[in-house]
Every structure is written in C-alpha cells, then in structure tokens.
C-alpha positions as CSV (number, residue, x, y, z in Angstrom):
1,X,104.0,95.3,95.2
2,X,101.2,96.1,97.8
3,X,99.3,99.3,98.0
4,X,102.4,100.8,99.5
5,X,106.0,100.4,98.3
6,X,107.5,98.1,100.9
7,X,111.1,98.4,102.0
8,X,113.1,97.5,105.1
9,X,115.8,99.3,106.9
10,X,118.8,96.9,106.8
11,X,119.5,97.6,110.5
12,X,116.0,97.1,111.8
13,X,112.3,96.2,111.4
14,X,110.3,97.3,108.3
15,X,109.7,101.0,108.1
16,X,106.4,102.6,107.5
17,X,105.3,102.5,103.9
18,X,106.3,105.5,101.8
19,X,104.3,105.4,98.5
20,X,101.0,104.3,97.2
21,X,100.9,101.7,94.5
22,X,100.9,102.8,90.9
23,X,97.5,101.1,90.6
24,X,95.9,103.2,93.3
25,X,97.7,106.3,92.2
26,X,96.4,105.9,88.6
27,X,92.9,105.2,89.8
28,X,92.9,108.3,92.0
29,X,94.2,110.4,89.1
30,X,91.6,109.0,86.7
31,X,88.8,109.6,89.3
32,X,90.0,113.2,89.7
33,X,90.1,113.7,85.9
34,X,86.5,112.4,85.6
35,X,85.3,114.6,88.5
36,X,86.9,117.7,86.9
37,X,85.8,116.8,83.4
38,X,82.1,116.2,84.4
39,X,82.1,112.6,83.4
40,X,82.4,110.6,86.7
41,X,79.8,108.0,87.4
42,X,78.3,107.7,83.9
43,X,75.6,106.7,83.2
44,X,74.2,107.5,86.7
45,X,75.2,111.2,86.3
46,X,74.3,111.5,82.6
47,X,72.9,115.0,82.0
48,X,73.6,116.3,85.5
49,X,76.2,119.1,85.7
50,X,77.3,118.5,89.2
51,X,80.5,120.5,89.0
52,X,79.1,123.9,90.1
53,X,77.7,122.2,93.2
54,X,80.9,120.3,94.0
55,X,83.3,123.1,93.2
56,X,81.3,125.6,95.3
57,X,82.3,124.0,98.6
58,X,85.4,122.1,99.6
59,X,83.5,120.0,102.1
60,X,81.1,118.9,99.3
61,X,84.0,117.9,97.1
62,X,85.6,116.1,100.0
63,X,82.9,113.5,100.4
64,X,83.1,111.8,97.0
65,X,86.8,111.4,97.4
66,X,86.3,109.9,100.9
67,X,83.8,107.4,99.6
68,X,86.0,106.4,96.7
69,X,89.0,105.9,99.0
70,X,87.0,104.1,101.6
71,X,85.3,101.7,99.2
72,X,88.1,100.9,96.8
73,X,89.8,97.6,97.5
74,X,93.2,96.3,96.4
75,X,94.7,92.8,96.1
76,X,97.9,91.9,97.9
77,X,99.9,93.0,94.9
78,X,98.3,96.4,94.8
79,X,95.9,95.7,91.9
80,X,92.5,97.4,92.3
81,X,89.7,94.9,92.5
82,X,86.6,97.2,92.6
83,X,87.5,100.5,91.1
84,X,84.3,100.9,89.1
85,X,82.2,100.0,92.2
86,X,84.0,102.7,94.3
87,X,83.4,105.2,91.5
88,X,79.7,104.3,91.4
89,X,79.3,104.7,95.1
90,X,80.9,108.2,94.9
91,X,78.6,109.0,92.0
92,X,75.6,107.9,94.0
93,X,76.6,110.5,96.7
94,X,77.0,113.2,94.0
95,X,73.6,112.3,92.5
96,X,71.9,112.4,95.9
97,X,73.5,115.8,96.7
98,X,72.4,117.3,93.4
99,X,69.0,115.5,93.1
100,X,67.0,115.4,96.3
101,X,64.6,112.8,94.8
102,X,67.4,110.3,94.2
103,X,67.6,107.4,96.7
104,X,71.0,105.8,97.2
105,X,70.5,102.0,97.0
106,X,71.8,100.3,99.0
107,X,72.1,103.1,101.6
108,X,75.6,104.2,102.5
109,X,77.1,102.4,105.5
110,X,79.0,104.5,108.0
111,X,82.4,103.2,107.0
112,X,81.8,104.3,103.4
113,X,81.2,107.9,104.2
114,X,83.6,108.3,107.1
115,X,86.0,111.2,106.9
116,X,89.5,110.5,108.3
C-alpha cells in the first residue's frame, strides 16, 4: 500500500487517493504527541520549553508541521524512510525560533519550509 490507499472505479480510470497510509498517519500522530508533550526533537530541544512559544501563535505552530510533512519520505509501499530526520529538521526550526543564537545546519532549503 502506498502513501494513499489506492483503489479503482470499476467503470473507469483510477480515482484520486482517499486515505493516507497507516505509516504516515502513525508518524504524524506520534509527532503531534511529542509536540504537545514537550518531547519532540530530543536531545536537540532538551531543557527548552518551546510549548508556550508554539502554542501562542497558530502560524508558529504551523511551520514545524510543514517542515515535517515536506521532509518526510515514504517508500512505494508507504513505509516511512526518514521519520527521525523529518522530526529533527522540525526541531531545528523550533530551536531557532526559541533560541536566536542557534544556527540551523544545514540551512533550510526553500522546499523544506514551504507552506502549501
């Protein structure tokens, strides 16, 4: 099963996908839990209580999710291949937002931070 559940209309061409894979759904759920719990991106965010900053503004909260979704990659069968890397890149954004002395390395590329 790919990132989306694939199915065809018997009378025509394949329809647009309807559901995300359980692998991506689970990764997004876990990422959300860690964001809310204050444990995303450890050890990079160890000792940094980022939640007041993120929860104060929806647009600030939006960016780590965009980074996670833009960076995460899946195999043809829907298995995540770089979930920890996607989490780390999102955590780098959070750290740079909360700590002006932190330098993201490597710098974010435009595609990583793009909001769709």
